[in-house]
C-alpha positions as CSV (number, residue, x, y, z in Angstrom):
1,M,-19.5,-17.0,9.5
2,K,-18.0,-17.7,6.1
3,V,-15.1,-15.6,4.8
4,E,-17.2,-14.4,1.9
5,E,-19.5,-12.7,4.4
6,L,-16.8,-10.3,5.8
7,S,-17.7,-6.7,5.1
8,Q,-14.3,-6.1,3.4
9,Y,-14.5,-9.2,1.2
10,G,-14.1,-8.2,-2.5
11,K,-13.6,-4.5,-1.6
12,T,-10.8,-2.1,-2.4
13,L,-8.6,0.0,-0.1
14,S,-11.1,2.8,0.1
15,G,-13.3,1.0,2.7
16,L,-10.9,1.0,5.6
17,P,-12.6,1.7,9.0
18,K,-12.5,5.3,10.2
19,E,-10.6,4.3,13.3
20,V,-7.8,3.0,11.2
21,M,-7.7,6.1,9.1
22,K,-7.5,8.2,12.3
23,K,-4.7,6.0,13.6
24,Q,-2.8,6.6,10.3
25,M,-3.2,10.3,10.7
26,V,-1.9,10.1,14.2
27,I,1.2,8.3,13.0
28,V,1.8,10.9,10.2
29,F,1.4,13.7,12.7
30,R,3.8,12.1,15.2
31,E,6.5,11.5,12.6
32,I,6.3,15.0,11.3
33,R,6.4,16.4,14.8
34,T,9.5,14.3,15.6
35,K,11.2,15.5,12.4
36,F,10.3,19.2,12.5
37,G,9.5,19.8,16.2
38,L,6.3,21.4,17.5
39,L,7.2,24.8,16.2
40,G,7.9,23.4,12.7
41,I,4.6,21.5,12.3
42,L,2.4,24.4,11.2
43,P,4.9,25.9,8.7
44,F,5.4,22.4,7.2
45,F,1.7,21.8,6.7
46,V,1.3,25.2,5.1
47,K,4.0,24.3,2.7
48,V,2.3,20.9,2.0
49,L,-1.0,22.7,1.3
50,L,0.7,25.1,-1.1
51,E,2.6,22.3,-2.8
52,Q,-0.6,20.3,-3.3
53,R,-2.2,23.2,-5.0
54,A,0.9,23.5,-7.2
55,L,0.7,19.8,-8.1
56,K,-2.9,20.1,-9.2
57,K,-2.1,23.1,-11.3
58,N,1.2,21.8,-12.9
59,Y,0.0,18.2,-13.4
60,P,-3.7,18.4,-14.2
61,E,-3.8,15.2,-16.2
62,A,-2.1,13.3,-13.4
63,Y,-4.5,14.7,-10.9
64,Q,-7.5,13.7,-13.1
65,E,-6.1,10.1,-13.2
66,T,-5.8,10.2,-9.4
67,L,-9.4,11.2,-9.1
68,K,-10.5,8.3,-11.2
69,L,-9.2,6.0,-8.5
70,S,-11.1,7.5,-5.7
71,E,-11.6,10.8,-3.8
72,D,-9.4,9.4,-1.0
73,A,-6.6,8.8,-3.5
74,A,-7.0,12.3,-4.9
75,K,-6.3,13.6,-1.4
76,E,-3.7,11.2,-0.1
77,I,-1.4,10.8,-3.2
78,P,-0.9,14.6,-3.8
79,M,-0.3,15.0,-0.1
80,L,2.4,12.3,0.0
81,I,4.1,13.8,-3.1
82,A,3.9,17.2,-1.6
83,M,5.6,16.0,1.6
84,F,8.2,14.2,-0.5
85,N,8.9,17.3,-2.7
86,I,9.3,19.7,0.2
87,I,11.8,17.4,2.1
88,A,13.6,16.5,-1.2
89,R,14.3,20.2,-2.0
90,K,16.0,20.6,1.4
91,E,17.5,17.2,2.1
92,G,17.7,15.3,-1.2
93,R,15.4,12.8,-2.8
94,E,16.9,9.7,-1.0
95,N,16.4,11.3,2.5
96,A,12.8,12.3,1.5
97,Y,12.0,8.8,0.4
98,E,13.4,7.2,3.5
99,F,11.3,9.6,5.7
100,V,8.0,8.9,3.8
101,K,8.9,5.2,3.6
102,G,9.2,5.1,7.4
103,I,5.8,6.6,7.8
104,F,4.3,4.0,5.4
105,Q,5.8,1.1,7.2
106,K,4.6,2.2,10.6
107,V,1.1,2.7,9.1
108,A,1.2,-0.8,7.6
109,V,1.3,-2.4,11.1
110,Y,-2.3,-1.1,11.5
111,S,-3.6,-1.0,8.0
112,M,-2.8,-4.5,6.8
113,P,-4.7,-6.2,9.6
114,A,-7.6,-3.8,8.9
115,M,-7.5,-4.5,5.2
116,Y,-7.9,-8.2,5.8
117,Q,-10.2,-7.9,8.8
118,I,-7.8,-10.3,10.4
119,D,-9.4,-10.7,13.8
120,D,-12.6,-11.8,12.1
121,L,-11.0,-13.7,9.2
122,V,-9.3,-16.1,11.6
123,K,-12.7,-16.9,13.2
124,C,-14.4,-17.8,9.9
125,E,-15.4,-21.4,9.0
126,G,-12.8,-23.5,7.4
127,D,-9.0,-23.5,7.0
128,P,-7.4,-20.1,7.8
129,F,-5.0,-20.3,4.9
130,E,-7.7,-21.2,2.4
131,N,-9.8,-18.3,3.7
132,F,-6.8,-16.0,3.4
133,V,-6.4,-17.1,-0.2
134,K,-10.1,-16.5,-1.0
135,F,-10.0,-13.1,0.6
136,T,-6.8,-12.2,-1.3
137,V,-8.2,-13.4,-4.6
138,A,-11.3,-11.2,-4.1
139,W,-9.2,-8.2,-3.1
140,F,-6.9,-8.5,-6.1
141,E,-9.9,-8.9,-8.4
142,A,-11.5,-5.8,-7.0
143,M,-8.3,-3.8,-7.3
144,N,-7.9,-5.0,-10.9
145,E,-11.4,-4.0,-11.7
146,E,-10.8,-0.6,-10.1
147,G,-7.7,-0.1,-12.2
148,T,-5.2,0.2,-9.4
149,W,-3.2,-2.5,-11.1
150,K,-3.5,-5.0,-13.9
151,V,-3.4,-8.6,-12.9
152,D,-2.1,-10.5,-16.0
153,E,-2.2,-14.0,-14.4
154,M,-3.7,-15.5,-11.3
155,K,-2.8,-19.1,-10.4
156,E,-4.1,-21.2,-7.5
157,E,-2.2,-24.4,-6.7
158,K,-2.0,-26.7,-3.7
159,D,-0.7,-24.5,-0.8
160,K,0.1,-21.6,-3.1
161,L,-1.5,-18.6,-4.7
162,T,0.4,-16.5,-7.3
163,F,-0.5,-13.2,-8.9
164,T,1.4,-11.6,-11.7
165,V,0.9,-7.8,-12.0
166,T,2.0,-6.1,-15.2
167,E,0.8,-2.6,-14.7
168,C,0.6,-0.6,-11.5
169,T,-1.1,2.8,-11.1
170,N,1.3,3.8,-8.4
171,C,4.1,3.6,-11.0
172,T,2.0,5.4,-13.6
173,L,1.1,8.2,-11.3
174,G,4.6,8.5,-9.9
175,E,6.0,9.1,-13.4
176,A,3.1,11.4,-14.2
177,Y,3.9,13.6,-11.2
178,D,7.7,13.4,-11.8
179,C,8.0,11.5,-8.5
180,P,8.8,7.9,-9.2
181,E,9.9,7.3,-5.7
182,I,6.3,7.5,-4.5
183,A,5.4,4.3,-6.4
184,K,7.7,2.2,-4.1
185,L,5.7,3.1,-1.0
186,G,3.0,0.5,-1.7
187,C,5.7,-2.2,-1.9
188,D,7.3,-1.0,1.3
189,H,3.8,-1.1,3.0
190,D,3.5,-4.8,2.0
191,L,6.9,-5.7,3.3
192,A,6.0,-4.3,6.7
193,G,2.4,-5.2,6.8
194,Y,2.2,-8.8,5.7
195,P,4.5,-10.1,8.5
196,V,2.0,-8.8,11.0
197,I,-0.8,-11.1,9.8
198,L,0.9,-14.1,8.1
199,D,1.4,-16.3,11.2
200,R,-2.3,-15.9,12.0
201,V,-3.4,-17.3,8.7
202,N,-0.6,-19.9,8.4
203,A,0.9,-18.2,5.4
204,E,4.2,-16.9,4.0
205,F,4.8,-14.1,1.5
206,R,7.3,-13.9,-1.4
207,R,7.7,-11.2,-4.0
208,P,11.0,-11.4,-5.8
209,H,10.0,-8.8,-8.4
210,A,8.3,-5.4,-8.3
211,I,7.7,-2.9,-11.0
212,A,8.2,0.0,-8.8
213,K,11.7,-1.3,-7.9
214,G,12.9,-1.8,-11.4
215,D,11.3,-5.0,-12.6
216,E,9.0,-5.6,-15.6
217,Y,6.3,-7.2,-13.3
218,C,5.3,-7.9,-9.7
219,D,4.9,-11.5,-8.7
220,F,2.9,-11.9,-5.4
221,Q,3.3,-15.4,-4.0
222,F,1.5,-16.6,-1.0
223,Y,2.4,-20.0,0.4
224,R,1.1,-22.2,3.2
225,K,3.5,-21.8,6.1
226,G,6.4,-24.3,5.8
227,T,6.2,-24.7,2.0
228,A,7.8,-21.4,0.8
229,P,11.4,-21.3,-0.5
230,D,14.0,-19.7,1.8
231,T,14.0,-16.5,-0.3
232,E,12.2,-14.0,2.0
233,H,15.3,-11.8,2.1
234,L,14.8,-11.2,-1.7
235,N,11.3,-9.7,-1.3
236,K,10.9,-6.3,-3.0
């Protein structure tokens, strides 16, 4: 099978398998139970529901922009912001961010391999790194077309693929909902998720700049393993 024949090839994040979505919900539930205890789960979810309603009422334009992405986004993003806001009021914004970040990074261990159909991708005809590059290009182009981010430049070189992103909807929505911290969660997801799959496709990941973390652009750099600079510790 060719990499172009994979069902997720050229698709956005909305097409993740149902089993992955269920696993993500299990992780969210487990983390909330750990933090609030069994007796605290129901009150917390009631607060989340009420907070989501308040977000839709108080930020109607932001919610409409979320709907434009997808119905899944219109459910998930307000839920995450609601969770963040509830915890932030009690424990401060930094603690709220660290809690939600922890959830995202645990989810990434399952979602990143699913996004790339990694078990199938590594069996495709041809070089695994080149197939990874093809899949990544198709994914970024689909996300660009959807409007999740704006890819200003894409450059393919020998053993390297680079994308420069100049606009990110996560950042736009974070500002629109008065919750800029939420924009960083996608970056945190990448930092936890890519290490799970990179060895299998003979690749390395570098991203020294990220809009959500204070830079003017994001620069996604994918190298063939063994050719990347020793700068992984600078990834954002």
